[in-house]
C-alpha positions as a LaTeX table, in Angstrom:
\begin{tabular}{lrrr}
\hline
Residue & $x$ (\AA) & $y$ (\AA) & $z$ (\AA) \\
\hline
Unk1 & $-0.02$ & $-0.01$ & $-0.26$ \\
Unk2 & 1.00 & 3.60 & $-0.58$ \\
Unk3 & 0.08 & 6.86 & 1.89 \\
Unk4 & 0.55 & 9.94 & 0.62 \\
Unk5 & 0.79 & 13.08 & 2.69 \\
Unk6 & 0.30 & 16.52 & 2.32 \\
Unk7 & 1.46 & 19.56 & 4.53 \\
Unk8 & 2.64 & 22.94 & 4.61 \\
Unk9 & $-1.08$ & 24.56 & 4.45 \\
Unk10 & $-2.29$ & 27.65 & 7.16 \\
Unk11 & $-3.62$ & 31.04 & 6.78 \\
Unk12 & $-1.38$ & 33.53 & 5.19 \\
Unk13 & $-2.69$ & 36.91 & 3.92 \\
Unk14 & $-2.95$ & 38.07 & 0.42 \\
Unk15 & 0.56 & 38.79 & $-1.21$ \\
Unk16 & 1.57 & 36.09 & 1.18 \\
Unk17 & 3.47 & 32.93 & 0.47 \\
Unk18 & 3.13 & 29.07 & 1.15 \\
Unk19 & 5.39 & 26.03 & 0.50 \\
Unk20 & 3.51 & 22.72 & 0.71 \\
Unk21 & 4.99 & 19.63 & 0.52 \\
Unk22 & 3.74 & 16.09 & $-0.41$ \\
Unk23 & 5.31 & 12.73 & 0.74 \\
Unk24 & 4.27 & 9.35 & $-0.59$ \\
Unk25 & 5.45 & 6.22 & 1.45 \\
Unk26 & 5.37 & 2.91 & 1.51 \\
Unk27 & 5.68 & $-0.03$ & $-1.10$ \\
Unk28 & 7.12 & 1.93 & $-4.30$ \\
Unk29 & 9.07 & 0.99 & $-6.95$ \\
Unk30 & 8.45 & 4.14 & $-9.11$ \\
Unk31 & 6.65 & 7.05 & $-9.51$ \\
Unk32 & 5.08 & 8.54 & $-12.60$ \\
Unk33 & 3.41 & 11.84 & $-12.30$ \\
Unk34 & 2.52 & 13.66 & $-9.36$ \\
Unk35 & 0.05 & 16.39 & $-9.56$ \\
Unk36 & $-1.56$ & 19.48 & $-6.94$ \\
Unk37 & $-5.60$ & 19.74 & $-7.07$ \\
Unk38 & $-7.33$ & 21.86 & $-4.90$ \\
Unk39 & $-11.23$ & 22.20 & $-3.91$ \\
Unk40 & $-12.49$ & 25.31 & $-2.75$ \\
Unk41 & $-16.23$ & 25.23 & $-0.87$ \\
Unk42 & $-19.29$ & 24.12 & $-3.11$ \\
Unk43 & $-16.83$ & 23.85 & $-6.10$ \\
Unk44 & $-15.70$ & 20.74 & $-7.88$ \\
Unk45 & $-11.50$ & 19.76 & $-7.64$ \\
Unk46 & $-9.74$ & 21.18 & $-10.45$ \\
Unk47 & $-6.13$ & 20.78 & $-11.20$ \\
Unk48 & $-3.57$ & 23.22 & $-9.99$ \\
Unk49 & $-0.09$ & 22.16 & $-11.28$ \\
Unk50 & 1.41 & 18.58 & $-12.44$ \\
Unk51 & 5.03 & 16.95 & $-12.57$ \\
Unk52 & 6.36 & 14.27 & $-14.36$ \\
Unk53 & 9.20 & 11.71 & $-13.41$ \\
Unk54 & 11.17 & 13.87 & $-15.89$ \\
Unk55 & 10.42 & 17.18 & $-14.37$ \\
Unk56 & 8.05 & 18.22 & $-17.27$ \\
Unk57 & 5.59 & 20.50 & $-15.54$ \\
Unk58 & 2.07 & 21.75 & $-16.42$ \\
Unk59 & $-0.21$ & 24.70 & $-14.28$ \\
Unk60 & $-3.56$ & 25.43 & $-14.41$ \\
Unk61 & $-3.76$ & 29.56 & $-16.07$ \\
Unk62 & $-5.28$ & 30.74 & $-12.50$ \\
Unk63 & $-1.58$ & 30.19 & $-10.84$ \\
Unk64 & 0.98 & 30.36 & $-13.70$ \\
Unk65 & 3.60 & 32.92 & $-12.62$ \\
Unk66 & 2.70 & 32.38 & $-9.17$ \\
Unk67 & 3.12 & 29.13 & $-8.32$ \\
Unk68 & 6.01 & 26.42 & $-8.87$ \\
Unk69 & 6.09 & 22.62 & $-8.47$ \\
Unk70 & 8.96 & 20.84 & $-7.90$ \\
Unk71 & 9.88 & 17.11 & $-6.56$ \\
Unk72 & 12.57 & 15.35 & $-5.20$ \\
Unk73 & 12.31 & 12.17 & $-6.62$ \\
Unk74 & 14.72 & 10.30 & $-4.35$ \\
Unk75 & 12.51 & 10.91 & $-0.94$ \\
Unk76 & 9.22 & 10.61 & $-3.33$ \\
Unk77 & 8.15 & 13.91 & $-2.63$ \\
Unk78 & 6.91 & 16.59 & $-4.30$ \\
Unk79 & 6.61 & 20.64 & $-3.74$ \\
Unk80 & 4.65 & 23.46 & $-4.58$ \\
Unk81 & 5.66 & 27.07 & $-3.90$ \\
Unk82 & 2.74 & 29.61 & $-3.56$ \\
Unk83 & 3.92 & 33.18 & $-4.06$ \\
Unk84 & 1.63 & 36.26 & $-4.69$ \\
Unk85 & $-1.27$ & 34.66 & $-2.92$ \\
Unk86 & $-4.63$ & 35.51 & $-3.78$ \\
Unk87 & $-8.38$ & 35.21 & $-1.91$ \\
Unk88 & $-9.66$ & 32.56 & $-4.62$ \\
Unk89 & $-6.59$ & 30.64 & $-4.05$ \\
Unk90 & $-8.33$ & 29.69 & $-0.85$ \\
Unk91 & $-8.95$ & 25.78 & $-0.88$ \\
Unk92 & $-8.44$ & 22.13 & 0.33 \\
Unk93 & $-4.87$ & 21.49 & $-1.90$ \\
Unk94 & $-5.07$ & 17.59 & $-2.41$ \\
Unk95 & $-1.57$ & 15.70 & $-3.88$ \\
Unk96 & $-1.73$ & 12.96 & $-6.04$ \\
Unk97 & 1.26 & 10.10 & $-7.12$ \\
Unk98 & 0.69 & 7.52 & $-9.69$ \\
Unk99 & 2.90 & 4.56 & $-8.55$ \\
Unk100 & 3.79 & 1.11 & $-8.99$ \\
Unk101 & 4.87 & $-1.55$ & $-6.58$ \\
Unk102 & 6.70 & $-3.46$ & $-8.60$ \\
Unk103 & 8.47 & $-3.54$ & $-12.44$ \\
Unk104 & 5.44 & $-5.54$ & $-13.57$ \\
Unk105 & 2.42 & $-3.69$ & $-11.60$ \\
Unk106 & 0.47 & $-1.19$ & $-12.95$ \\
Unk107 & 0.80 & 2.55 & $-11.94$ \\
Unk108 & $-2.21$ & 3.27 & $-9.49$ \\
Unk109 & $-3.26$ & 6.94 & $-8.54$ \\
Unk110 & $-3.01$ & 7.78 & $-4.89$ \\
Unk111 & $-4.37$ & 10.64 & $-2.68$ \\
Unk112 & $-3.70$ & 12.28 & $-0.09$ \\
Unk113 & $-6.38$ & 14.06 & 2.92 \\
Unk114 & $-5.60$ & 17.54 & 1.72 \\
Unk115 & $-4.63$ & 20.14 & 3.40 \\
Unk116 & $-6.11$ & 23.77 & 3.89 \\
Unk117 & $-4.92$ & 27.04 & 2.50 \\
Unk118 & $-6.69$ & 30.53 & 3.95 \\
Unk119 & $-5.74$ & 33.66 & 1.74 \\
Unk120 & $-7.45$ & 36.61 & 4.20 \\
Unk121 & $-6.65$ & 39.37 & 5.85 \\
\hline
\end{tabular}
């Protein structure tokens, strides 16, 4: 089994910064894509950013130029640096990891429980 845990959320003023972390652990042979999603109250979960095992990234238009996704493959950990935060960034942030347990296994997607980010003065 694989566990995915987010950390780093909290309350920040508009214009401030936060760094989220996402750590995957358990029976892991390799991790392919990893991603950050967010869900605001009454809204559907939406993609924030994705990163491949090779480091290729993709961002939602709403966060381009403000958020940076990165990962440390040796530690099975992913990060989201969030700068110039806006009230509309307020949401629960979830991470996922596409992981396989051995060379012959398919990749399965695992989700974390989420971390709350609140941007407010």
